[in-house]
Every structure is written in C-alpha cells, then in structure tokens.
C-alpha positions in Angstrom: 21.3 68.3 -78.6 21.4 67.0 -82.2 21.8 69.1 -85.2 22.6 69.1 -88.9 26.2 69.5 -89.7 27.0 71.6 -92.9 30.4 70.9 -94.3 32.2 73.8 -96.2 35.5 74.0 -98.0 37.2 77.0 -96.3 36.8 79.1 -93.1 35.6 82.2 -95.2 32.9 80.1 -97.0 31.7 78.8 -93.7 31.3 82.3 -92.3 29.3 83.4 -95.4 27.0 80.3 -95.4 26.4 80.7 -91.6 25.5 84.3 -92.1 23.2 83.5 -95.0 21.3 80.6 -93.3 21.0 82.1 -89.8 17.6 83.6 -88.9 19.3 85.8 -86.5 23.0 86.2 -85.9 25.3 83.1 -86.1 27.1 82.2 -82.9 30.8 81.8 -83.6 32.8 79.2 -81.6 36.2 77.8 -82.1 38.3 74.8 -81.0 42.1 74.9 -81.2 41.8 77.9 -83.5 39.4 76.2 -85.8 36.1 78.3 -86.2 32.6 76.8 -86.6 29.2 78.5 -86.3 25.9 77.6 -84.6 22.9 78.6 -86.5 19.0 78.5 -86.1 17.3 78.2 -89.5 13.5 77.9 -89.1 12.9 75.0 -86.7 16.4 73.5 -87.3 19.7 73.8 -85.5 22.6 73.9 -87.8 26.4 73.7 -87.2 28.5 75.1 -90.1 32.0 73.7 -90.1 34.9 74.1 -92.4 37.9 72.2 -94.0 40.9 74.0 -95.5 40.8 72.5 -99.0 41.7 68.7 -99.2 41.9 67.2 -95.8 42.7 63.8 -97.4 44.9 62.9 -100.3 45.9 59.8 -102.3 49.1 58.2 -100.9 51.0 54.8 -100.9 49.5 52.3 -98.4 53.0 51.4 -97.2 56.0 53.4 -98.3 58.9 51.2 -99.5 61.5 53.7 -100.6 61.9 55.0 -104.1 60.6 51.7 -105.8 58.2 51.5 -108.6 55.6 50.7 -109.9 53.3 51.8 -107.1 49.6 51.0 -107.4 48.6 50.0 -103.8 47.2 53.4 -102.6 44.8 54.8 -100.1 43.3 58.0 -99.1 45.2 59.4 -96.1 45.0 62.7 -94.1 47.0 65.3 -96.0 48.6 66.3 -92.7 50.3 62.8 -92.6 51.6 62.9 -96.1 52.6 66.5 -97.2 55.1 68.7 -95.5 53.7 72.0 -94.4 50.1 70.5 -94.2 50.3 69.5 -90.5 48.0 72.4 -89.6 45.1 70.6 -91.4 45.0 67.9 -88.8 43.3 70.2 -86.3 40.4 70.7 -88.8 40.0 66.9 -89.0 39.9 66.7 -85.2 37.3 69.5 -84.9 35.1 68.0 -87.7 35.2 64.5 -86.0 34.1 66.0 -82.7 31.2 67.9 -84.4 30.2 64.9 -86.5 29.6 62.7 -83.4 26.5 64.6 -82.3 25.2 65.5 -85.7 22.1 63.7 -87.0 22.0 65.0 -90.6 24.9 66.0 -92.9 24.9 68.5 -95.8 27.9 69.1 -98.1 28.3 72.7 -99.1 31.7 72.7 -100.7 32.4 74.3 -104.0 30.2 72.7 -106.6 32.8 71.2 -108.9 34.9 68.0 -109.2 37.4 69.0 -106.5 34.8 70.3 -104.1 32.9 67.0 -104.4 36.0 65.0 -103.6 36.6 67.2 -100.5 33.0 66.8 -99.4 33.0 63.0 -100.1 36.1 62.3 -98.1 34.8 64.2 -95.1 31.6 62.4 -95.2 33.3 59.0 -95.7 36.3 59.2 -93.5 35.2 61.7 -90.7 31.4 61.4 -90.5 31.4 57.7 -91.3 28.5 58.1 -93.7 28.0 56.7 -97.2 26.1 59.7 -98.5 24.9 63.2 -97.6 22.7 66.1 -98.8 24.3 68.4 -101.4 23.9 72.2 -101.7 24.6 73.6 -105.2 25.5 77.3 -105.7 27.6 79.5 -107.9 27.8 82.6 -105.6 28.1 83.1 -101.9 25.2 85.6 -101.8 22.5 85.3 -99.0 19.7 84.7 -101.5 21.4 82.0 -103.5 22.7 80.2 -100.4 19.4 80.0 -98.8 17.8 78.7 -102.0 20.6 76.1 -102.3 19.9 74.9 -98.8 16.2 74.7 -99.3 16.5 72.8 -102.6 19.6 70.7 -101.7 19.9 67.4 -103.4 19.3 64.4 -101.2 22.5 62.8 -102.5 26.0 63.8 -103.4 26.8 64.3 -107.1 28.2 60.8 -107.6 29.2 61.6 -111.2 31.4 64.4 -110.0 32.6 62.5 -107.0 33.7 59.4 -108.9 35.3 61.3 -111.7 37.2 63.4 -109.1 38.5 60.5 -107.0 39.5 58.7 -110.2 41.4 61.7 -111.5 43.3 61.9 -108.1 44.3 58.2 -108.3 45.4 58.5 -112.0 47.4 61.6 -111.3 49.0 59.9 -108.4 49.8 56.8 -110.4 51.4 58.8 -113.2 53.2 61.4 -111.0 54.8 59.1 -108.4 55.8 56.3 -110.9 57.2 58.5 -113.7 59.0 60.9 -111.2 60.5 57.9 -109.4 61.6 56.3 -112.7 63.3 59.5 -113.9 64.9 60.2 -110.5 66.2 56.6 -110.1 67.6 56.7 -113.6 69.7 59.8 -112.9 70.7 58.2 -109.6 72.4 55.4 -111.5 75.1 57.9 -112.6 75.9 58.8 -109.0 74.0 62.1 -109.2 70.9 63.0 -107.2 68.3 65.2 -108.7 64.4 65.0 -108.2 62.8 65.0 -111.6 59.1 65.1 -112.0 56.7 64.0 -114.8 53.0 63.6 -114.9 50.0 62.7 -116.9 49.6 66.3 -118.2 53.1 67.6 -117.4 54.9 65.5 -119.9 52.8 66.5 -122.9 52.8 70.1 -121.8 56.6 70.1 -121.7 56.7 68.6 -125.2 54.5 71.4 -126.6 56.9 74.0 -125.2 60.0 72.1 -126.4 58.6 71.6 -129.8 58.1 75.4 -130.1 61.7 75.9 -128.9 62.9 73.5 -131.6 61.0 75.3 -134.2 62.6 78.5 -133.1 66.2 77.0 -133.0 65.7 75.4 -136.4 64.3 78.6 -137.9 66.4 80.1 -140.7 65.6 83.7 -141.5 64.9 84.6 -145.0 65.9 88.0 -146.1 63.4 90.3 -147.8 63.0 94.0 -148.6 60.2 96.5 -148.1 59.8 99.9 -149.7 58.3 102.5 -147.4 57.0 106.0 -148.5 57.0 108.7 -145.8 55.0 111.7 -146.8 52.5 114.4 -146.0 48.9 114.3 -146.9 46.6 117.2 -146.0 49.2 118.4 -143.4 49.3 115.0 -141.7 52.2 112.5 -141.8 51.5 109.3 -143.5 53.4 106.1 -144.1 52.6 103.8 -147.0 54.2 100.5 -148.1 54.7 99.3 -151.7 51.7 97.1 -152.7 54.0 94.1 -153.2 54.7 94.3 -149.4 57.7 91.9 -149.3 60.2 91.8 -152.1 62.1 88.5 -152.0 64.3 89.5 -154.9 66.8 92.2 -153.9 67.5 93.4 -157.4 63.9 93.9 -158.1 63.4 95.9 -154.9 66.5 98.1 -155.7 65.2 98.7 -159.2 61.8 99.9 -157.9 63.4 101.9 -155.2 65.7 103.7 -157.7 62.8 104.3 -160.1 60.6 106.1 -157.5 63.3 108.5 -156.2 62.4 112.2 -156.7 59.0 111.5 -158.3 55.6 113.1 -157.4 52.8 111.2 -155.8 49.0 111.5 -155.7 46.1 109.7 -154.2 44.9 107.2 -156.7 42.0 105.7 -154.7 40.3 105.8 -151.3 38.4 102.7 -150.0 36.4 102.7 -146.8 35.0 99.6 -145.1 32.9 99.6 -142.0 32.4 96.6 -139.9 30.7 95.6 -136.7 32.8 94.3 -133.8 30.6 92.1 -131.6 30.6 92.6 -127.9 32.9 90.1 -126.1 31.5 86.9 -124.5 31.3 86.4 -120.7 34.4 85.2 -118.9 35.2 81.6 -118.4 38.3 80.8 -116.3 40.7 80.6 -119.2 39.6 83.8 -120.9 39.7 85.6 -117.6 43.3 84.4 -117.1 44.4 85.4 -120.6 42.7 88.8 -120.4 44.1 89.5 -116.9 47.6 88.7 -118.3 47.0 90.9 -121.5 45.4 93.9 -119.8 46.8 93.8 -116.2 50.1 91.8 -116.6 48.9 89.4 -113.9 50.1 85.8 -114.1 47.4 83.2 -114.7 48.1 81.3 -111.4 47.8 84.7 -109.5 44.5 85.8 -111.4 43.0 82.4 -110.4 43.9 83.0 -106.8 42.6 86.6 -106.8 39.3 85.5 -108.5 39.0 82.8 -105.8 39.4 85.5 -103.1 36.8 87.7 -104.7 34.4 84.7 -104.8 34.9 84.0 -101.1 34.2 87.6 -100.4 30.9 87.3 -102.3 31.8 89.7 -105.0 31.8 87.4 -108.0 30.5 83.9 -109.0 32.5 80.7 -108.8 35.6 81.3 -111.1 36.5 77.7 -111.9 34.1 77.4 -114.8 34.3 76.7 -118.4 31.0 78.3 -119.3 30.5 81.3 -121.4 26.7 81.4 -120.7 24.7 83.8 -118.5 21.2 82.2 -118.1 18.2 84.4 -117.4 17.6 82.5 -114.2 20.4 84.4 -112.6 18.2 87.5 -112.5 20.4 89.7 -114.7 18.4 93.0 -114.3 18.7 92.7 -110.5 22.4 92.0 -110.7 22.8 95.0 -112.9 20.8 97.2 -110.5 23.0 96.1 -107.6 26.1 96.9 -109.5 24.7 100.3 -110.3 24.9 101.1 -106.5 28.7 101.2 -106.9 29.6 104.8 -108.0 32.1 103.8 -110.6 29.7 101.7 -112.6 26.4 103.6 -111.9 26.1 105.5 -115.2 27.2 102.5 -117.3 24.5 100.3 -115.6 21.8 102.9 -116.0 22.5 103.0 -119.7 22.1 99.3 -120.0 19.0 99.1 -117.9 17.2 101.5 -120.3 17.3 98.7 -122.9 14.1 96.7 -123.4 15.9 93.4 -122.6 19.2 92.4 -121.2 20.6 89.9 -123.7 24.4 89.0 -123.4 26.5 88.0 -126.2 27.2 84.5 -125.1 30.0 82.1 -126.3 29.7 78.5 -127.2 31.4 77.0 -124.1 29.2 75.4 -121.5 29.7 74.0 -118.0 27.2 71.6 -116.4 28.0 73.0 -112.9 28.3 76.7 -113.2 27.5 79.7 -115.4 30.1 82.2 -116.7 31.9 84.4 -114.2 29.9 87.4 -113.2 29.8 90.1 -110.5 27.1 89.5 -107.8 26.5 93.2 -107.3 27.6 93.0 -103.6 30.4 95.3 -102.4 33.4 95.0 -100.1 36.6 96.9 -99.3 39.3 95.8 -101.8 42.3 97.4 -103.3 45.5 96.6 -105.3 45.3 93.6 -107.7 41.9 92.4 -106.3 40.4 95.8 -107.3 41.9 95.6 -110.7 40.7 92.0 -111.4 37.2 92.9 -110.0 37.1 95.9 -112.4 38.0 93.7 -115.3 35.2 91.2 -114.4 32.6 93.9 -113.9 33.4 95.7 -117.1 33.5 92.4 -119.1 30.1 91.5 -117.7 28.6 95.0 -118.6 30.3 94.9 -122.1 28.6 91.6 -123.0 25.2 93.4 -122.9 26.3 96.3 -125.0 25.9 97.1 -128.7 28.6 96.1 -131.2 31.3 98.6 -131.8 31.5 100.0 -135.4 34.9 100.4 -136.8 36.1 101.7 -140.2 39.2 100.7 -142.1 40.3 103.3 -144.7 42.7 102.1 -147.4 44.5 104.9 -149.4 46.1 103.9 -152.6 49.0 106.3 -153.6 50.4 106.4 -157.1 54.1 107.5 -157.4 54.4 108.9 -160.9 57.5 107.1 -162.0 57.7 105.2 -165.4 56.0 102.8 -164.9 54.0 104.1 -162.0 54.3 102.3 -158.6 51.5 101.8 -156.2 51.8 102.4 -152.4 49.1 101.5 -149.8 48.4 103.0 -146.4 45.6 101.5 -144.2 44.3 102.4 -140.8 41.3 101.4 -138.6 39.5 103.7 -136.2 36.3 103.5 -134.1 33.2 105.2 -135.5 30.7 104.0 -132.8 32.4 102.8 -129.6 29.5 100.5 -128.5 30.8 98.0 -126.0 34.2 99.8 -125.8 32.6 102.3 -123.5 31.8 99.6 -121.0 35.1 97.6 -121.1 37.0 100.9 -120.5 40.7 100.8 -120.2 40.7 97.1 -121.0 40.0 98.0 -124.6 43.3 98.2 -126.5 42.9 98.6 -130.1 45.1 100.7 -132.4 43.4 103.9 -133.6 44.7 105.3 -136.8 42.8 108.1 -138.6 43.5 109.7 -142.0 42.5 113.2 -143.0 39.5 113.5 -145.4 40.9 112.9 -148.8 39.9 111.9 -152.3 41.4 110.8 -155.6 43.8 113.3 -157.1 45.0 114.8 -153.7 48.7 115.4 -153.8 51.0 113.6 -151.4 54.2 115.5 -150.5 57.0 112.8 -150.5 59.6 113.2 -147.8 61.5 110.0 -148.3 61.1 106.6 -150.0 63.2 104.1 -148.0 64.5 100.6 -149.0 64.4 98.5 -145.8 66.2 95.3 -145.4 64.5 92.8 -143.2 64.4 89.1 -142.2 61.5 86.7 -141.5 61.0 86.1 -137.8 60.9 82.8 -135.8 57.6 81.7 -134.3 56.8 83.5 -131.0 57.2 81.6 -127.7 54.3 80.8 -125.4 53.4 83.2 -122.7 52.0 81.9 -119.4 48.5 82.9 -120.7 48.9 81.5 -124.3 50.2 78.1 -123.1 47.1 77.7 -120.9 44.9 78.5 -123.8 46.9 75.9 -125.9 46.5 73.2 -123.2 42.7 73.9 -123.2 42.6 73.7 -127.0 44.3 70.3 -126.9 42.1 69.1 -123.9 45.1 68.6 -121.6 44.5 69.2 -117.9 41.4 71.0 -116.4 40.5 74.6 -116.1 41.6 74.6 -112.5 45.0 72.7 -112.9 46.6 74.1 -116.1 48.2 77.2 -114.4 49.6 74.8 -111.7 51.1 72.5 -114.4 52.9 75.4 -116.0 54.2 76.5 -112.6 55.5 73.0 -111.9 57.6 73.2 -115.2 59.1 76.4 -113.9 59.8 74.9 -110.5 61.5 71.8 -111.9 63.8 73.9 -114.1 62.2 72.6 -117.4 61.4 76.2 -118.5 62.3 79.8 -117.6 61.6 83.4 -118.5 58.2 85.0 -118.9 58.2 84.4 -122.6 58.3 80.7 -121.8 61.6 79.2 -122.9 62.5 75.5 -122.5 65.8 75.1 -120.6 68.5 72.7 -121.8 67.2 70.4 -119.1 63.7 70.6 -120.5 64.8 70.1 -124.0 67.2 67.2 -123.2 64.6 65.5 -120.9 62.1 65.7 -123.7 64.6 64.4 -126.2 65.6 61.5 -123.9 62.0 60.5 -123.3 61.2 60.7 -127.0 64.1 58.4 -127.7 63.6 55.8 -124.9 60.0 56.2 -123.6 57.8 58.4 -125.9 54.5 57.2 -124.3 55.3 59.4 -121.4 54.9 62.4 -123.6 51.9 61.1 -125.6 49.3 63.7 -125.8 46.8 61.4 -127.3 47.0 59.1 -124.2 46.4 62.0 -121.9 43.4 63.2 -124.0 42.1 59.6 -123.9 41.9 59.6 -120.1 40.4 63.0 -120.0 37.6 61.8 -122.2 37.2 58.7 -120.1 36.8 60.7 -116.9 34.1 62.8 -118.6 32.4 59.4 -119.2 32.6 58.8 -115.5 31.1 62.1 -114.7 28.2 61.3 -117.0 27.9 57.9 -115.3 28.6 56.0 -118.5 31.7 54.3 -117.0 33.1 53.4 -113.5 36.3 54.6 -111.9 37.6 51.0 -111.5 37.4 50.5 -115.3 39.6 53.5 -115.9 42.2 52.9 -113.2 42.6 49.3 -114.4 43.4 50.6 -118.0 45.8 53.2 -116.5 47.6 50.5 -114.6 48.0 48.4 -117.8 49.3 51.4 -119.8 51.8 52.4 -116.9 53.1 48.9 -116.4 54.0 48.7 -120.2 55.7 52.2 -120.1 57.7 51.4 -116.9 58.7 47.9 -117.9 60.2 49.3 -121.1 61.8 52.3 -119.3 63.5 50.0 -116.8 65.4 48.2 -119.6 67.0 51.5 -120.7 67.4 53.0 -117.2 71.2 53.5 -117.3 71.2 55.1 -120.7 68.4 57.5 -119.7 70.1 58.4 -116.5 73.4 59.2 -118.3 71.7 61.6 -120.7 69.6 63.2 -118.0 72.6 63.7 -115.7 74.5 65.5 -118.4 71.5 67.7 -119.2 71.0 68.5 -115.5 74.6 69.6 -115.0 74.6 71.7 -118.2 71.3 73.5 -117.2 72.5 74.0 -113.6 75.7 75.7 -114.9 73.8 77.8 -117.4 71.1 79.0 -114.9 73.6 79.7 -112.1 76.2 81.5 -114.3 76.9 85.1 -113.2 80.1 86.0 -115.2 83.8 85.4 -115.6 86.0 85.4 -112.5 88.2 88.5 -112.5 90.5 87.3 -109.8 91.8 84.0 -111.4 90.8 84.8 -115.0 90.0 81.1 -115.7 86.8 80.2 -113.9 83.2 81.1 -114.1 81.3 82.8 -111.2 78.2 80.7 -110.3 75.4 80.8 -107.7 76.1 78.2 -105.0 74.1 77.2 -101.9 75.9 76.5 -98.5 75.1 76.0 -95.0 74.4 79.8 -94.5 72.5 80.3 -97.7 73.3 81.4 -101.2 76.5 83.0 -102.3 78.5 83.4 -105.6 81.7 81.5 -106.0 84.3 80.7 -108.7 83.9 77.1 -110.1 87.6 76.6 -110.1 87.5 76.1 -106.2 89.7 75.0 -104.4 92.3 76.6 -106.7 90.3 79.9 -106.6 88.5 80.7 -103.5 86.7 83.9 -104.7 83.2 84.4 -103.1 80.6 87.1 -103.0 77.6 87.4 -100.8 74.0 87.4 -101.9 70.8 88.6 -100.3 68.7 85.9 -98.6 65.7 86.3 -100.8 64.7 86.9 -104.4 65.5 85.5 -107.8 69.1 86.1 -108.9 69.9 86.4 -112.6 73.0 87.4 -114.4 72.5 90.6 -116.5 75.5 89.5 -118.7 76.8 93.0 -118.2 79.8 94.5 -116.3 79.8 97.4 -113.9 81.0 100.6 -115.5 82.9 101.5 -112.4 84.8 98.3 -111.5 84.2 95.8 -114.3 82.7 93.1 -112.0 79.4 91.3 -113.2 76.0 93.0 -112.6 73.2 90.9 -111.3 69.4 91.3 -111.1 67.5 90.6 -107.9 63.8 90.0 -108.3 61.7 90.1 -105.2 58.2 88.9 -105.3 55.7 91.7 -106.1 58.6 94.2 -106.7 60.4 95.5 -109.7 63.9 93.8 -110.3 66.9 95.7 -108.9 70.3 95.6 -110.6 73.5 95.7 -108.6 77.3 95.0 -108.7 78.4 92.0 -106.9 81.8 93.6 -105.9 81.7 94.7 -102.3 84.8 97.0 -102.9 83.2 98.8 -105.9 84.0 102.6 -105.8 80.3 103.3 -106.5 79.3 101.4 -103.4 82.1 103.2 -101.4 80.6 106.5 -102.5 77.2 105.4 -101.4 78.6 104.5 -97.9 80.2 107.9 -97.8 76.8 109.5 -98.7 75.3 107.4 -96.1 77.5 108.9 -93.4 76.6 112.4 -94.5 73.0 111.6 -94.3 72.8 110.0 -90.9 72.5 113.3 -89.2 69.2 114.0 -90.8 66.3 112.5 -88.9 62.6 113.1 -88.7 59.7 111.7 -86.7 58.0 108.6 -88.0 54.7 109.6 -89.8 53.1 106.3 -88.9 53.7 105.3 -85.4 54.6 108.9 -84.1 57.0 107.3 -81.6 59.9 106.3 -83.7 62.4 108.3 -85.8 63.0 107.9 -89.5 66.7 107.2 -90.0 68.8 106.4 -93.0 69.4 102.7 -93.5 71.3 100.8 -96.1 70.6 97.4 -97.8 72.0 95.6 -100.7 69.4 97.5 -102.8 70.5 101.0 -101.8 69.7 103.5 -99.1 66.2 104.3 -97.7 64.6 105.9 -94.6 63.2 103.5 -92.1 61.6 103.7 -88.6 64.0 102.9 -85.8 61.2 101.1 -84.1 61.4 98.3 -86.6 60.1 95.4 -86.6 57.3 97.0 -84.4 56.9 99.7 -87.1 57.8 98.8 -90.6 57.4 102.3 -92.2 59.9 102.9 -95.0 60.5 105.8 -97.5 62.6 106.1 -100.6 65.5 108.5 -100.9 65.4 110.6 -104.1 68.6 110.2 -106.0 72.0 109.6 -104.2 73.0 110.9 -100.8 74.6 114.0 -102.1 71.5 115.1 -103.9 69.4 114.5 -100.7 71.9 116.5 -98.6 71.6 119.4 -101.1 67.8 119.3 -100.8 68.1 119.5 -97.0 70.5 122.5 -97.2 68.2 124.3 -99.6 65.3 123.8 -97.3 67.3 125.2 -94.3 68.2 128.3 -96.3 64.5 128.9 -97.1 63.7 128.6 -93.4 66.3 131.2 -92.5 
C-alpha cells in the first residue's frame, strides 16, 4: 500500500490535521509511543506523522574540544547533540519507517521560517527528497486545514527555508565561537565559568547595561512643588501651582508664604473632548506586552500559552508580526462563532448589528500570517490559558468597536494673594466608553471627575503645602519593554526575543523583574567594549537581519551571507585572541564579585567575621560562612526554589531572613536559624495539632494529617504520593486548636 505522508510539527497538530482531513474517523496508531494517523481523504490514503519541533540542528562536523574558530558545521539529529533531547530520536525512527512506503510528501508544519526549516530537514534527511508539497494555514480549524490541503503549493517555500537555515548557521557561528572565546579567556586565570554571547545576545546585553549606566550616573536635581488641598462643591480637590516645578528654593518659599491663609476661587474651567481610537489587532510583541501589563504574565510564558491555545484550535498562529485582519478570514463568521460562547454573546451581537465589520488595523504586516485572532472554536481551558484567551478575544472584539470619547477638564484656581497665584487641577474621564466595553477588565485608564463648576465658585482651602522633591533616574526595562525595544531596533525575531532575554537571566548577566544588569553583566559589557566592541555591535546584527530578509525575498543566497559572516567573525576572533589574557583577568574578577553578591545571605553571627553565602555541595544547596575552614557554620536549604536574601534579620533570633520563590507560587520568607524560638513554637503547635485528623475530601481513603515543611504547617493526605491533596492551616497552631475547641463546644 502506498500513501501520501503529511509531515507535521507536533503531536497535537498531527491530531488536528488528521481529524480535519479525514472523511470519516482517523485511525490512530503508534510505534514506540510515537503517534501517527491513517486517513482516507477522497480517493487518497494519507498518513499524518509528527515531529517534536526541530529533529535536526546545526552542530560541528567533528568536535575538537573548546577550540575556535569553528565553521565546519553540518545538520545532525538533535538527539545526538543536545542533552535532554534523546527522546526525539524515536520520532526520527518512526518517520523514516513511514517515509519508506510513502509515494508523495506534504509538509504541514507551522508556516513560518522555523516551521519551514523543520519541514525541509525532515524531507531532506529522513524522506531523502529534494522538495515536497506545502500546506499553508494560520489556524488549525477543519475548514482552513482542508482548504490548505486542497490548495497546497507544489513546492516548499524556499525563501523561508533558505532564510531559516542561514539564520541557524549564523546563530551557531556566533554563539559557539564567541562563547568559547569568552570561556577560554576566563580559563586562562585558572577559573572555569561558561560564559555565553551571541549575535543578538551581545547587543541586547549592551542595551540593558547602557540603561544601568544611565541610572548609576544619574544625579538627582532638587526641585519644589506647591500643592493646594481644598474642597470644591463638597468634593476634595488637589491642584498644583501653574509653575509645576520650582528649581529655585527661595522663589518657591516666597510663593508658599504668600498664599498662606488666602482665599481661593475658580478662575476658569476648560473642557476638551477627544476620541480614543480602538486598539489595533494583536501581533506577537503587542500580545506579550499586554499580557505582562494586564495579567502580569512573563513574555516567554505568554508566548508558550498562546502556542498551546493555537494547538487547541482556539486562536490563530501567534508568531506573527502582522496587525492586519483581512476580509478573506470571514470576520462575520468568526464573530458569530465567538457569540456561541456565553461570556462574549452580548458583545458579539452588538458588533454584528453594524453594517460592516471593519477593524482598526495597525501598520505592521507579515507575509505569512494575519494578526492573532480567536477562531470561534471552544475547548475546556482554565487558569492562565483562560486569562490569555480572554485577552485575545476581547482585543479582537475591541478592534471593531467605536472609538471611546474621553474628556479632560482643567480647572484654574486663583489664590487671592498679592499678587495672585494660579493653581491648576486636571482630570480625565470617559464620556462614551466605546471600545472599552469590549476590552473589559483589560482597560486600565485613570478616571477622575470633577463636580460641575464655573468661574467664581469658591474653593475652600484646607492646606497649601511646599513639597521638596528630586528628579528621578530613567526607569529600568521590564521583560515586556525590553522585547519592544529589541523589536524597535530590529534585533532578533518575534519568536526569539523572549528566549534571548531569558538567556541573559540564566547566564547571570541580569536579574530582578525590573531588569537590572548584574556586576557580571556590566563588567562583561565593559570588557568587550574595551577589547572587542564588534561583539556588541548593534549595527552589525541589524545588517545580518536585513540580509536574511533579502534571502527570504530571494534576492540573495544563504552562501553569500554565511561567507560574509565568516569574514566578520574571523576578524573579531583574531583580534580577541591577542588580548585573551587581559580579557580573562577582568572577566574572572567580575564573575567572582557577581557570585559573591548574588549568593550573599547576611553576616555570620557565630564568628562575626565572615559572610553567609549560598553554596552547592554533593547533596545540594546549603548556606555556609565564607571563612571556612576557620568557621564551619552551615544552614540547610530546601531542594527547589530561588533563594534570595531579604537583607533583614529575624525579630526573634537576629539571624538573616531569606525568600524562597517556587515556580508559579508566591515567595515565602523564613529564618535560616534551625534553633529559632519561633520555629520551636511552631513545632510545639504541631504537636498539639497532630491529634486532629479528618477524612481526605479527595480520595476518601486517606486521612488529612498535619505536616510540616520549611514553609510552615499544612494538612496533607497520608496516602501521599498516591493522593496529593493539601490544605492550608489558618494562622498558627494555637489559633487552629482554639477553632477546634470552639467547634466542639458548639456540638455539645
């Protein structure tokens, strides 16, 4: 039996495509745990098989230690190269088996550069073909997938394929050569530390470090404000002197003195209405920044969540830079499908009454995909998936709505001193909500209304205060704003920017949510600026981004670009090698100082001379004094979670307090002292509580008993790990015991 093999990117996509193309019900089979589907479509037999992302990656042809430069590369199975990717080998094995009997081949991976590379490598290395048919789709809906199959291109998108393979080769050239150069430099000092750099990572680090330098170099300038607190028509009002900031203290003091005890009246009222256009549809960057602003979800997580929603068929392909929603999508039908979801029914019905559905589109375009939109399909989701889905649906609906009308009222207040002094109060509020209704809780504008007032109305003055202030340094980047900045500077791609920022965190170059460059990041940047500035050259990175776009448009070839990249890198590395020892010395010192800073917990109370620092040993993490072996003080730490010093001491025993941040949970603070009286009391409370038990509400077989962890006490099922039911205890043990006694009395 011969058939057509359809190649997909992930198991969930394979299932969706098989269900969409099957005339009946697809037959699911599996080999070594790898699923594939047999399908009848018209008079054709199809087999839908899947990869798990990139089955092949760029690697050295022959590994020769940590030498550089490295340019002799090849595509190899990811399972042979990357730790933790061994599982992907079985997908290659199954695909090879299925390819042997296949007559025709169709690539149905995500229609973008990365998807094209995944498909090309499978066709080339597994199917042993030079080309294949190509399905193009933006959603995993049945209608679009069937249409994509019937109208598949007879060839791969070679513009995307060549641009993608070139990008992988360039990123490998830059990453392996620069990382080895940095690591070898630090190795010359007798220290080992894996340092990384890359084509985009270096410029991204410099952007953050430059901001940190601005902040550190900032010198605050004092200024003064004069603020009037009063009552206008029975409502509190705050107004500032029209000069806003007084840079001359004596002048501010003179005005402040002059207005004390004087009466005030409204001198003028000015109203200005303006239209606030509906938002534009989501591209990936805007989705990531809005998810961070409205939901507090990190950009890398919002991308992962959006990808999950796409694979469930709920939204269109998220890795897009488009802000366009073409008519060809069938917008009225999508709106009608969304209206079947109870939460959005009324909103959709209102929009469907309009003569025509015309979105307020943005200027950004993407040749492969439209803006992100909900498909109208439904599936069971909760938690963060549900919140991101709600954001996407409401954004989609809001783009079709009328502008909001807002009004700014500016009240001019005259304080009747000699001469008179003018104070201003301004506030903006919404007159007609327009698109705000559709965007719902994601609209966060300050609303400030004033009572109806006119010239001559009296203002009862409560106080007029002189406030001493200082100018503030520039704000640090957030994970969302740095992605926006990288996009603005054409550094990286929509799909890689979040991963680049994450790499900076993992390497210790930056820390904190409000992104702060560490000493290691600052010093690494300074060393590279001094000895090898081209590694951080933003223009060089932008140049290659533009060149790869030329490849995508079939104006240049990949070989032309990789040869240019080799030339640039050889120059950079040749110059770097000359200064290797000096670079290593500076980097080693920066690494040591950063490690000490990030691992610092507090002063050692036992020897009084050393610092307590987080260390790693044979059995995991612990806290130890850095004066070892003279001082052998140690404290245990939980196995998981991010440990940070709170730079505070326990009120009970004076030992340092630390914060433990577990993934997906709120941080917990605790004292490191195992003999702390507070902990002893908790243990005593635990003893009092152990006699209180109750049946497990989940498994019905176990008993909920009091347990204790480093984070405190809780109720847990004694059938753990079979049953993982847990409940919080309210307050400390004594409070819980009192509650139990009170309940017993009621029963009596």
